[in-house]
All heavy atoms as TSV, in Angstrom:
chain	resi	resn	atom	element	x	y	z
A	1	MET	N	N	11.101	12.949	5.111
A	1	MET	CA	C	9.742	12.939	5.615
A	1	MET	C	C	8.738	12.663	4.507
A	1	MET	O	O	7.629	12.137	4.800
A	1	MET	CB	C	9.420	14.231	6.229
A	1	MET	CG	C	8.006	14.347	6.742
A	1	MET	SD	S	7.852	15.362	8.138
A	1	MET	CE	C	6.245	16.002	7.818
A	2	ARG	N	N	9.078	13.017	3.306
A	2	ARG	CA	C	8.082	12.742	2.225
A	2	ARG	C	C	7.825	11.271	2.031
A	2	ARG	O	O	6.658	10.812	1.723
A	2	ARG	CB	C	8.682	13.281	0.930
A	2	ARG	CG	C	7.713	13.359	-0.220
A	2	ARG	CD	C	8.264	14.028	-1.406
A	2	ARG	NE	N	8.482	12.950	-2.357
A	2	ARG	CZ	C	9.240	12.984	-3.469
A	2	ARG	NH1	N	9.935	14.103	-3.657
A	2	ARG	NH2	N	9.415	12.014	-4.255
A	3	TYR	N	N	8.815	10.437	2.212
A	3	TYR	CA	C	8.611	9.012	2.073
A	3	TYR	C	C	7.729	8.471	3.067
A	3	TYR	O	O	6.886	7.552	2.793
A	3	TYR	CB	C	9.996	8.238	2.142
A	3	TYR	CG	C	10.923	8.562	0.979
A	3	TYR	CD1	C	12.114	9.272	1.158
A	3	TYR	CD2	C	10.557	8.104	-0.260
A	3	TYR	CE1	C	12.874	9.550	0.130
A	3	TYR	CE2	C	11.374	8.350	-1.357
A	3	TYR	CZ	C	12.509	9.076	-1.146
A	3	TYR	OH	O	13.283	9.325	-2.291
A	4	ASN	N	N	7.842	8.974	4.350
A	4	ASN	CA	C	6.947	8.545	5.419
A	4	ASN	C	C	5.440	8.875	5.101
A	4	ASN	O	O	4.577	8.036	5.306
A	4	ASN	CB	C	7.325	9.241	6.756
A	4	ASN	CG	C	8.576	8.665	7.285
A	4	ASN	OD1	O	9.064	7.588	6.871
A	4	ASN	ND2	N	9.288	9.455	8.142
A	5	LEU	N	N	5.235	10.051	4.514
A	5	LEU	CA	C	3.903	10.354	4.168
A	5	LEU	C	C	3.334	9.538	3.019
A	5	LEU	O	O	2.211	9.045	3.150
A	5	LEU	CB	C	3.878	11.868	3.656
A	5	LEU	CG	C	2.470	12.449	3.273
A	5	LEU	CD1	C	1.469	12.356	4.474
A	5	LEU	CD2	C	2.670	13.758	2.750
A	6	VAL	N	N	4.153	9.167	2.033
A	6	VAL	CA	C	3.710	8.255	0.936
A	6	VAL	C	C	3.372	6.923	1.489
A	6	VAL	O	O	2.409	6.339	1.167
A	6	VAL	CB	C	4.823	8.181	-0.140
A	6	VAL	CG1	C	4.554	7.085	-1.142
A	6	VAL	CG2	C	4.989	9.531	-0.853
A	7	LEU	N	N	4.261	6.376	2.340
A	7	LEU	CA	C	3.991	5.015	2.988
A	7	LEU	C	C	2.700	5.087	3.818
A	7	LEU	O	O	1.878	4.171	3.791
A	7	LEU	CB	C	5.162	4.598	3.807
A	7	LEU	CG	C	6.442	4.309	2.983
A	7	LEU	CD1	C	7.623	4.043	3.953
A	7	LEU	CD2	C	6.228	3.233	2.017
A	8	TYR	N	N	2.464	6.113	4.535
A	8	TYR	CA	C	1.275	6.204	5.435
A	8	TYR	C	C	0.019	6.288	4.502
A	8	TYR	O	O	-0.943	5.566	4.793
A	8	TYR	CB	C	1.356	7.427	6.298
A	8	TYR	CG	C	0.162	7.591	7.200
A	8	TYR	CD1	C	-0.001	6.722	8.247
A	8	TYR	CD2	C	-0.767	8.520	6.884
A	8	TYR	CE1	C	-1.163	6.872	9.061
A	8	TYR	CE2	C	-1.925	8.678	7.764
A	8	TYR	CZ	C	-2.135	7.861	8.778
A	8	TYR	OH	O	-3.260	7.913	9.521
A	9	ILE	N	N	0.081	7.010	3.456
A	9	ILE	CA	C	-1.084	7.178	2.519
A	9	ILE	C	C	-1.395	5.781	1.883
A	9	ILE	O	O	-2.502	5.399	1.744
A	9	ILE	CB	C	-0.805	8.290	1.511
A	9	ILE	CG1	C	-0.863	9.605	2.116
A	9	ILE	CG2	C	-1.825	8.128	0.382
A	9	ILE	CD1	C	-0.448	10.742	1.222
A	10	LEU	N	N	-0.291	5.066	1.483
A	10	LEU	CA	C	-0.513	3.785	0.885
A	10	LEU	C	C	-1.156	2.783	1.886
A	10	LEU	O	O	-1.926	1.981	1.508
A	10	LEU	CB	C	0.838	3.271	0.287
A	10	LEU	CG	C	1.375	4.056	-0.945
A	10	LEU	CD1	C	2.683	3.577	-1.312
A	10	LEU	CD2	C	0.370	3.917	-2.040
A	11	ILE	N	N	-0.747	2.747	3.141
A	11	ILE	CA	C	-1.361	1.901	4.137
A	11	ILE	C	C	-2.781	2.233	4.317
A	11	ILE	O	O	-3.599	1.364	4.384
A	11	ILE	CB	C	-0.560	2.048	5.424
A	11	ILE	CG1	C	0.779	1.326	5.281
A	11	ILE	CG2	C	-1.280	1.337	6.583
A	11	ILE	CD1	C	1.660	1.597	6.539
A	12	CYS	N	N	-3.132	3.532	4.324
A	12	CYS	CA	C	-4.483	3.949	4.422
A	12	CYS	C	C	-5.291	3.485	3.212
A	12	CYS	O	O	-6.424	3.036	3.399
A	12	CYS	CB	C	-4.576	5.432	4.608
A	12	CYS	SG	S	-4.040	6.061	6.164
A	13	LEU	N	N	-4.752	3.490	2.025
A	13	LEU	CA	C	-5.390	3.085	0.826
A	13	LEU	C	C	-5.656	1.652	0.862
A	13	LEU	O	O	-6.793	1.177	0.498
A	13	LEU	CB	C	-4.570	3.535	-0.360
A	13	LEU	CG	C	-5.039	3.103	-1.749
A	13	LEU	CD1	C	-6.412	3.859	-2.072
A	13	LEU	CD2	C	-4.104	3.385	-2.834
A	14	MET	N	N	-4.725	0.907	1.364
A	14	MET	CA	C	-4.960	-0.609	1.488
A	14	MET	C	C	-6.109	-0.852	2.478
A	14	MET	O	O	-6.951	-1.791	2.136
A	14	MET	CB	C	-3.700	-1.212	1.955
A	14	MET	CG	C	-2.600	-1.358	0.994
A	14	MET	SD	S	-1.084	-1.926	1.590
A	14	MET	CE	C	-1.395	-3.590	2.113
A	15	GLN	N	N	-6.165	-0.154	3.535
A	15	GLN	CA	C	-7.283	-0.433	4.473
A	15	GLN	C	C	-8.552	-0.033	3.899
A	15	GLN	O	O	-9.589	-0.660	4.137
A	15	GLN	CB	C	-6.994	0.357	5.813
A	15	GLN	CG	C	-5.739	-0.172	6.592
A	15	GLN	CD	C	-5.891	-1.571	6.933
A	15	GLN	OE1	O	-6.956	-2.035	7.409
A	15	GLN	NE2	N	-4.847	-2.336	6.799
A	16	VAL	N	N	-8.687	1.042	3.178
A	16	VAL	CA	C	-9.896	1.460	2.554
A	16	VAL	C	C	-10.369	0.483	1.526
A	16	VAL	O	O	-11.606	0.170	1.446
A	16	VAL	CB	C	-9.808	2.909	1.921
A	16	VAL	CG1	C	-10.966	3.244	1.063
A	16	VAL	CG2	C	-9.585	3.988	3.001
A	17	ILE	N	N	-9.433	-0.018	0.777
A	17	ILE	CA	C	-9.827	-1.075	-0.212
A	17	ILE	C	C	-10.372	-2.292	0.483
A	17	ILE	O	O	-11.440	-2.859	0.058
A	17	ILE	CB	C	-8.562	-1.487	-1.075
A	17	ILE	CG1	C	-8.170	-0.370	-1.984
A	17	ILE	CG2	C	-8.757	-2.717	-1.887
A	17	ILE	CD1	C	-6.850	-0.536	-2.662
A	18	ILE	N	N	-9.711	-2.731	1.539
A	18	ILE	CA	C	-10.227	-3.969	2.246
A	18	ILE	C	C	-11.559	-3.668	2.913
A	18	ILE	O	O	-12.551	-4.505	2.826
A	18	ILE	CB	C	-9.256	-4.423	3.338
A	18	ILE	CG1	C	-7.951	-4.932	2.559
A	18	ILE	CG2	C	-9.762	-5.480	4.215
A	18	ILE	CD1	C	-6.734	-5.183	3.523
A	19	LEU	N	N	-11.719	-2.545	3.510
A	19	LEU	CA	C	-12.977	-2.144	4.156
A	19	LEU	C	C	-14.167	-2.039	3.147
A	19	LEU	O	O	-15.182	-2.528	3.347
A	19	LEU	CB	C	-12.877	-0.853	4.909
A	19	LEU	CG	C	-14.075	-0.343	5.612
A	19	LEU	CD1	C	-14.512	-1.309	6.748
A	19	LEU	CD2	C	-13.850	1.098	6.180
A	20	THR	N	N	-13.828	-1.415	1.962
A	20	THR	CA	C	-14.777	-1.329	0.891
A	20	THR	C	C	-15.244	-2.750	0.375
A	20	THR	O	O	-16.443	-3.046	0.237
A	20	THR	CB	C	-14.336	-0.512	-0.257
A	20	THR	OG1	O	-13.875	0.775	0.289
A	20	THR	CG2	C	-15.392	-0.378	-1.347
A	21	ASN	N	N	-14.313	-3.635	0.210
A	21	ASN	CA	C	-14.629	-4.938	-0.187
A	21	ASN	C	C	-15.492	-5.687	0.760
A	21	ASN	O	O	-16.501	-6.338	0.327
A	21	ASN	CB	C	-13.307	-5.809	-0.446
A	21	ASN	CG	C	-13.557	-7.159	-0.933
A	21	ASN	OD1	O	-14.390	-7.362	-1.760
A	21	ASN	ND2	N	-12.928	-8.147	-0.332
A	22	LEU	N	N	-15.262	-5.585	1.994
A	22	LEU	CA	C	-16.011	-6.283	2.995
A	22	LEU	C	C	-17.353	-5.719	3.296
A	22	LEU	O	O	-18.334	-6.405	3.497
A	22	LEU	CB	C	-15.193	-6.334	4.337
A	22	LEU	CG	C	-13.987	-7.227	4.350
A	22	LEU	CD1	C	-13.156	-7.106	5.636
A	22	LEU	CD2	C	-14.261	-8.653	3.956
A	23	THR	N	N	-17.473	-4.355	3.262
A	23	THR	CA	C	-18.757	-3.766	3.575
A	23	THR	C	C	-19.725	-3.571	2.412
A	23	THR	O	O	-20.827	-3.894	2.504
A	23	THR	CB	C	-18.539	-2.406	4.231
A	23	THR	OG1	O	-17.793	-1.528	3.367
A	23	THR	CG2	C	-17.869	-2.530	5.589
A	24	LEU	N	N	-19.175	-3.058	1.273
A	24	LEU	CA	C	-20.041	-2.811	0.155
A	24	LEU	C	C	-20.260	-4.012	-0.774
A	24	LEU	O	O	-21.299	-4.282	-1.294
A	24	LEU	CB	C	-19.409	-1.662	-0.707
A	24	LEU	CG	C	-19.419	-0.295	-0.056
A	24	LEU	CD1	C	-18.796	0.686	-0.972
A	24	LEU	CD2	C	-20.750	0.152	0.342
A	25	PHE	N	N	-19.178	-4.800	-0.947
A	25	PHE	CA	C	-19.234	-5.882	-1.810
A	25	PHE	C	C	-19.403	-7.282	-1.172
A	25	PHE	O	O	-19.350	-8.307	-1.784
A	25	PHE	CB	C	-18.061	-5.952	-2.755
A	25	PHE	CG	C	-17.887	-4.759	-3.619
A	25	PHE	CD1	C	-16.829	-3.851	-3.393
A	25	PHE	CD2	C	-18.870	-4.358	-4.477
A	25	PHE	CE1	C	-16.682	-2.651	-4.151
A	25	PHE	CE2	C	-18.685	-3.150	-5.272
A	25	PHE	CZ	C	-17.658	-2.345	-5.035
A	26	ASP	N	N	-19.525	-7.282	0.247
A	26	ASP	CA	C	-19.671	-8.518	0.968
A	26	ASP	C	C	-18.602	-9.555	0.667
A	26	ASP	O	O	-18.864	-10.756	0.708
A	26	ASP	CB	C	-21.054	-9.036	0.785
A	26	ASP	CG	C	-21.513	-10.025	1.873
A	26	ASP	OD1	O	-20.955	-9.780	2.975
A	26	ASP	OD2	O	-22.361	-10.877	1.647
A	27	GLY	N	N	-17.446	-9.119	0.386
A	27	GLY	CA	C	-16.230	-10.018	0.180
A	27	GLY	C	C	-16.329	-10.748	-1.165
A	27	GLY	O	O	-15.574	-11.783	-1.304
A	28	GLN	N	N	-17.044	-10.270	-2.103
A	28	GLN	CA	C	-17.131	-11.019	-3.341
A	28	GLN	C	C	-15.902	-10.648	-4.255
A	28	GLN	O	O	-15.763	-11.409	-5.272
A	28	GLN	CB	C	-18.455	-10.613	-4.098
A	28	GLN	CG	C	-19.687	-11.100	-3.302
A	28	GLN	CD	C	-20.936	-10.593	-4.044
A	28	GLN	OE1	O	-20.928	-9.912	-5.043
A	28	GLN	NE2	N	-22.037	-11.027	-3.434
A	29	TRP	N	N	-15.283	-9.643	-4.035
A	29	TRP	CA	C	-14.123	-9.189	-4.893
A	29	TRP	C	C	-12.725	-9.473	-4.147
A	29	TRP	O	O	-11.840	-8.721	-4.262
A	29	TRP	CB	C	-14.190	-7.753	-5.162
A	29	TRP	CG	C	-15.332	-7.396	-6.144
A	29	TRP	CD1	C	-16.410	-8.144	-6.457
A	29	TRP	CD2	C	-15.445	-6.222	-6.923
A	29	TRP	NE1	N	-17.232	-7.540	-7.332
A	29	TRP	CE2	C	-16.658	-6.358	-7.649
A	29	TRP	CE3	C	-14.640	-5.110	-7.091
A	29	TRP	CZ2	C	-17.075	-5.359	-8.491
A	29	TRP	CZ3	C	-15.081	-4.152	-7.939
A	29	TRP	CH2	C	-16.268	-4.234	-8.623
A	30	ASN	N	N	-12.706	-10.580	-3.515
A	30	ASN	CA	C	-11.491	-10.931	-2.678
A	30	ASN	C	C	-10.183	-10.977	-3.605
A	30	ASN	O	O	-9.167	-10.520	-3.191
A	30	ASN	CB	C	-11.647	-12.173	-1.894
A	30	ASN	CG	C	-12.527	-12.001	-0.757
A	30	ASN	OD1	O	-12.662	-10.949	-0.227
A	30	ASN	ND2	N	-13.187	-13.104	-0.330
A	31	GLY	N	N	-10.338	-11.579	-4.748
A	31	GLY	CA	C	-9.266	-11.725	-5.690
A	31	GLY	C	C	-8.742	-10.413	-6.145
A	31	GLY	O	O	-7.472	-10.123	-6.095
A	32	ILE	N	N	-9.566	-9.488	-6.543
A	32	ILE	CA	C	-9.182	-8.186	-6.972
A	32	ILE	C	C	-8.631	-7.358	-5.778
A	32	ILE	O	O	-7.538	-6.624	-5.904
A	32	ILE	CB	C	-10.383	-7.385	-7.520
A	32	ILE	CG1	C	-10.825	-8.071	-8.918
A	32	ILE	CG2	C	-10.025	-5.940	-7.906
A	32	ILE	CD1	C	-12.099	-7.604	-9.464
A	33	THR	N	N	-9.163	-7.485	-4.633
A	33	THR	CA	C	-8.643	-6.822	-3.468
A	33	THR	C	C	-7.276	-7.294	-3.104
A	33	THR	O	O	-6.351	-6.459	-2.837
A	33	THR	CB	C	-9.544	-7.097	-2.181
A	33	THR	OG1	O	-10.873	-6.594	-2.518
A	33	THR	CG2	C	-9.093	-6.284	-0.998
A	34	MET	N	N	-7.015	-8.599	-3.153
A	34	MET	CA	C	-5.733	-9.108	-2.857
A	34	MET	C	C	-4.657	-8.686	-3.907
A	34	MET	O	O	-3.489	-8.352	-3.473
A	34	MET	CB	C	-5.812	-10.717	-2.741
A	34	MET	CG	C	-6.485	-11.187	-1.572
A	34	MET	SD	S	-6.633	-12.969	-1.544
A	34	MET	CE	C	-4.910	-13.524	-1.664
A	35	TRP	N	N	-5.106	-8.539	-5.161
A	35	TRP	CA	C	-4.162	-8.219	-6.243
A	35	TRP	C	C	-3.835	-6.717	-5.982
A	35	TRP	O	O	-2.629	-6.358	-6.074
A	35	TRP	CB	C	-4.859	-8.372	-7.568
A	35	TRP	CG	C	-3.942	-7.965	-8.691
A	35	TRP	CD1	C	-2.973	-8.762	-9.241
A	35	TRP	CD2	C	-3.994	-6.727	-9.355
A	35	TRP	NE1	N	-2.421	-8.015	-10.284
A	35	TRP	CE2	C	-2.957	-6.800	-10.326
A	35	TRP	CE3	C	-4.667	-5.509	-9.177
A	35	TRP	CZ2	C	-2.730	-5.649	-11.197
A	35	TRP	CZ3	C	-4.402	-4.463	-10.040
A	35	TRP	CH2	C	-3.358	-4.534	-10.962
A	36	LEU	N	N	-4.766	-5.873	-5.688
A	36	LEU	CA	C	-4.521	-4.426	-5.465
A	36	LEU	C	C	-3.547	-4.230	-4.274
A	36	LEU	O	O	-2.540	-3.449	-4.319
A	36	LEU	CB	C	-5.749	-3.621	-5.317
A	36	LEU	CG	C	-6.586	-3.436	-6.592
A	36	LEU	CD1	C	-7.936	-2.735	-6.191
A	36	LEU	CD2	C	-5.817	-2.427	-7.479
A	37	CYS	N	N	-3.877	-4.945	-3.166
A	37	CYS	CA	C	-3.098	-4.825	-1.962
A	37	CYS	C	C	-1.703	-5.330	-2.212
A	37	CYS	O	O	-0.692	-4.694	-1.678
A	37	CYS	CB	C	-3.730	-5.435	-0.765
A	37	CYS	SG	S	-5.262	-4.605	-0.236
A	38	THR	N	N	-1.491	-6.396	-2.924
A	38	THR	CA	C	-0.175	-6.902	-3.325
A	38	THR	C	C	0.583	-5.805	-4.145
A	38	THR	O	O	1.779	-5.592	-3.869
A	38	THR	CB	C	-0.262	-8.236	-3.964
A	38	THR	OG1	O	-0.938	-9.175	-3.145
A	38	THR	CG2	C	1.061	-8.743	-4.325
A	39	ALA	N	N	-0.109	-5.251	-5.118
A	39	ALA	CA	C	0.629	-4.270	-5.949
A	39	ALA	C	C	1.023	-3.028	-5.068
A	39	ALA	O	O	2.148	-2.516	-5.265
A	39	ALA	CB	C	-0.293	-3.876	-7.042
A	40	ILE	N	N	0.147	-2.680	-4.237
A	40	ILE	CA	C	0.498	-1.447	-3.334
A	40	ILE	C	C	1.588	-1.834	-2.389
A	40	ILE	O	O	2.582	-1.038	-2.094
A	40	ILE	CB	C	-0.794	-1.028	-2.540
A	40	ILE	CG1	C	-1.794	-0.437	-3.493
A	40	ILE	CG2	C	-0.402	0.023	-1.420
A	40	ILE	CD1	C	-3.124	-0.119	-2.855
A	41	PHE	N	N	1.621	-3.061	-1.886
A	41	PHE	CA	C	2.688	-3.548	-1.043
A	41	PHE	C	C	4.077	-3.490	-1.772
A	41	PHE	O	O	5.112	-3.083	-1.185
A	41	PHE	CB	C	2.404	-4.894	-0.457
A	41	PHE	CG	C	3.571	-5.467	0.254
A	41	PHE	CD1	C	3.838	-5.061	1.587
A	41	PHE	CD2	C	4.382	-6.511	-0.216
A	41	PHE	CE1	C	4.979	-5.572	2.303
A	41	PHE	CE2	C	5.418	-6.962	0.460
A	41	PHE	CZ	C	5.671	-6.568	1.683
A	42	ILE	N	N	4.030	-4.021	-2.988
A	42	ILE	CA	C	5.297	-4.029	-3.773
A	42	ILE	C	C	5.785	-2.575	-4.016
A	42	ILE	O	O	6.964	-2.310	-3.865
A	42	ILE	CB	C	5.094	-4.826	-5.037
A	42	ILE	CG1	C	4.943	-6.294	-4.766
A	42	ILE	CG2	C	6.327	-4.637	-6.029
A	42	ILE	CD1	C	4.532	-7.195	-5.906
A	43	PHE	N	N	4.923	-1.641	-4.368
A	43	PHE	CA	C	5.243	-0.341	-4.554
A	43	PHE	C	C	5.831	0.223	-3.278
A	43	PHE	O	O	6.758	1.030	-3.352
A	43	PHE	CB	C	4.053	0.429	-5.131
A	43	PHE	CG	C	4.322	1.872	-5.342
A	43	PHE	CD1	C	5.111	2.296	-6.479
A	43	PHE	CD2	C	3.849	2.915	-4.478
A	43	PHE	CE1	C	5.330	3.602	-6.700
A	43	PHE	CE2	C	4.138	4.213	-4.685
A	43	PHE	CZ	C	4.887	4.609	-5.759
A	44	SER	N	N	5.109	-0.018	-2.158
A	44	SER	CA	C	5.606	0.521	-0.882
A	44	SER	C	C	6.981	0.046	-0.497
A	44	SER	O	O	7.799	0.806	0.000
A	44	SER	CB	C	4.597	0.175	0.244
A	44	SER	OG	O	3.319	0.694	0.048
A	45	SER	N	N	7.220	-1.218	-0.783
A	45	SER	CA	C	8.545	-1.825	-0.461
A	45	SER	C	C	9.602	-1.147	-1.337
A	45	SER	O	O	10.671	-0.934	-0.896
A	45	SER	CB	C	8.532	-3.306	-0.724
A	45	SER	OG	O	7.632	-3.956	0.117
A	46	THR	N	N	9.292	-0.869	-2.595
A	46	THR	CA	C	10.180	-0.184	-3.442
A	46	THR	C	C	10.592	1.247	-2.946
A	46	THR	O	O	11.687	1.671	-2.931
A	46	THR	CB	C	9.575	-0.089	-4.881
A	46	THR	OG1	O	9.325	-1.388	-5.320
A	46	THR	CG2	C	10.673	0.575	-5.840
A	47	VAL	N	N	9.468	1.917	-2.570
A	47	VAL	CA	C	9.666	3.280	-2.017
A	47	VAL	C	C	10.520	3.229	-0.718
A	47	VAL	O	O	11.465	4.117	-0.574
A	47	VAL	CB	C	8.315	4.002	-1.727
A	47	VAL	CG1	C	8.450	5.241	-0.908
A	47	VAL	CG2	C	7.585	4.262	-3.023
A	48	PHE	N	N	10.298	2.369	0.167
A	48	PHE	CA	C	11.073	2.188	1.364
A	48	PHE	C	C	12.494	1.805	1.017
A	48	PHE	O	O	13.449	2.412	1.614
A	48	PHE	CB	C	10.423	1.109	2.300
A	48	PHE	CG	C	11.164	0.870	3.501
A	48	PHE	CD1	C	11.130	1.801	4.550
A	48	PHE	CD2	C	11.904	-0.283	3.704
A	48	PHE	CE1	C	11.812	1.576	5.734
A	48	PHE	CE2	C	12.622	-0.513	4.886
A	48	PHE	CZ	C	12.556	0.439	5.841
A	49	GLY	N	N	12.757	0.942	0.079
A	49	GLY	CA	C	14.090	0.610	-0.258
A	49	GLY	C	C	14.773	1.760	-0.809
A	49	GLY	O	O	15.970	1.947	-0.584
A	50	LEU	N	N	14.204	2.550	-1.663
A	50	LEU	CA	C	14.814	3.706	-2.317
A	50	LEU	C	C	15.133	4.737	-1.226
A	50	LEU	O	O	16.185	5.456	-1.285
A	50	LEU	CB	C	13.986	4.262	-3.427
A	50	LEU	CG	C	13.836	3.337	-4.721
A	50	LEU	CD1	C	12.855	3.992	-5.609
A	50	LEU	CD2	C	15.210	3.172	-5.358
A	51	SER	N	N	14.255	4.898	-0.311
A	51	SER	CA	C	14.485	5.888	0.760
A	51	SER	C	C	15.662	5.565	1.623
A	51	SER	O	O	16.412	6.445	1.969
A	51	SER	CB	C	13.220	6.114	1.626
A	51	SER	OG	O	12.977	4.968	2.453
A	52	ARG	N	N	15.771	4.244	1.902
A	52	ARG	CA	C	16.991	3.786	2.697
A	52	ARG	C	C	18.241	3.968	1.888
A	52	ARG	O	O	19.332	4.371	2.431
A	52	ARG	CB	C	16.789	2.386	3.178
A	52	ARG	CG	C	15.721	2.262	4.284
A	52	ARG	CD	C	15.707	0.847	4.755
A	52	ARG	NE	N	17.014	0.486	5.187
A	52	ARG	CZ	C	17.282	0.041	6.374
A	52	ARG	NH1	N	16.274	-0.011	7.279
A	52	ARG	NH2	N	18.538	-0.258	6.703
A	53	LYS	N	N	18.240	3.601	0.593
A	53	LYS	CA	C	19.401	3.760	-0.271
A	53	LYS	C	C	19.822	5.227	-0.409
A	53	LYS	O	O	20.996	5.532	-0.289
A	53	LYS	CB	C	19.073	3.208	-1.661
A	53	LYS	CG	C	20.183	3.241	-2.549
A	53	LYS	CD	C	19.868	2.593	-3.924
A	53	LYS	CE	C	20.991	2.653	-4.920
A	53	LYS	NZ	N	20.638	2.173	-6.229
A	54	ASN	N	N	18.838	6.125	-0.536
A	54	ASN	CA	C	19.186	7.533	-0.653
A	54	ASN	C	C	19.720	8.113	0.599
A	54	ASN	O	O	20.490	8.919	0.724
A	54	ASN	CB	C	17.997	8.351	-1.151
A	54	ASN	CG	C	17.645	8.004	-2.584
A	54	ASN	OD1	O	18.457	7.605	-3.302
A	54	ASN	ND2	N	16.423	8.383	-2.940
A	55	LYS	N	N	19.141	7.638	1.792
A	55	LYS	CA	C	19.573	8.065	3.063
A	55	LYS	C	C	21.012	7.627	3.402
A	55	LYS	O	O	21.735	8.372	3.974
A	55	LYS	CB	C	18.609	7.515	4.185
A	55	LYS	CG	C	18.823	8.053	5.498
A	55	LYS	CD	C	17.730	7.588	6.412
A	55	LYS	CE	C	17.681	8.236	7.763
A	55	LYS	NZ	N	16.696	7.763	8.713
A	56	ASN	N	N	21.369	6.434	2.911
A	56	ASN	CA	C	22.793	5.918	3.247
A	56	ASN	C	C	23.766	6.624	2.277
A	56	ASN	O	O	24.895	6.856	2.704
A	56	ASN	CB	C	22.838	4.445	2.945
A	56	ASN	CG	C	22.143	3.629	4.025
A	56	ASN	OD1	O	21.816	4.115	5.142
A	56	ASN	ND2	N	21.720	2.389	3.695
A	57	GLN	N	N	23.373	7.116	1.119
A	57	GLN	CA	C	24.316	7.782	0.193
A	57	GLN	C	C	24.479	9.212	0.560
A	57	GLN	O	O	25.587	9.804	0.326
A	57	GLN	CB	C	23.745	7.778	-1.205
A	57	GLN	CG	C	23.840	6.386	-1.835
A	57	GLN	CD	C	23.334	6.336	-3.316
A	57	GLN	OE1	O	22.774	7.290	-3.771
A	57	GLN	NE2	N	23.516	5.183	-3.946
A	58	GLY	N	N	23.479	9.887	1.103
A	58	GLY	CA	C	23.545	11.309	1.398
A	58	GLY	C	C	23.555	11.563	2.756
A	58	GLY	O	O	23.752	12.367	3.498
């Protein structure tokens, strides 16, 4: 269940980053936003992969 919570928090963080970029910065920081969301996505994919690997072993 811990992995599900981490993944949910990361999805919420991605949405907050996108919303902040569009509302406060009027889309001027699109490159930084895309970079941050890509980094969070890669981290989330790693967490998901590790959770499946641990689930299959134990």
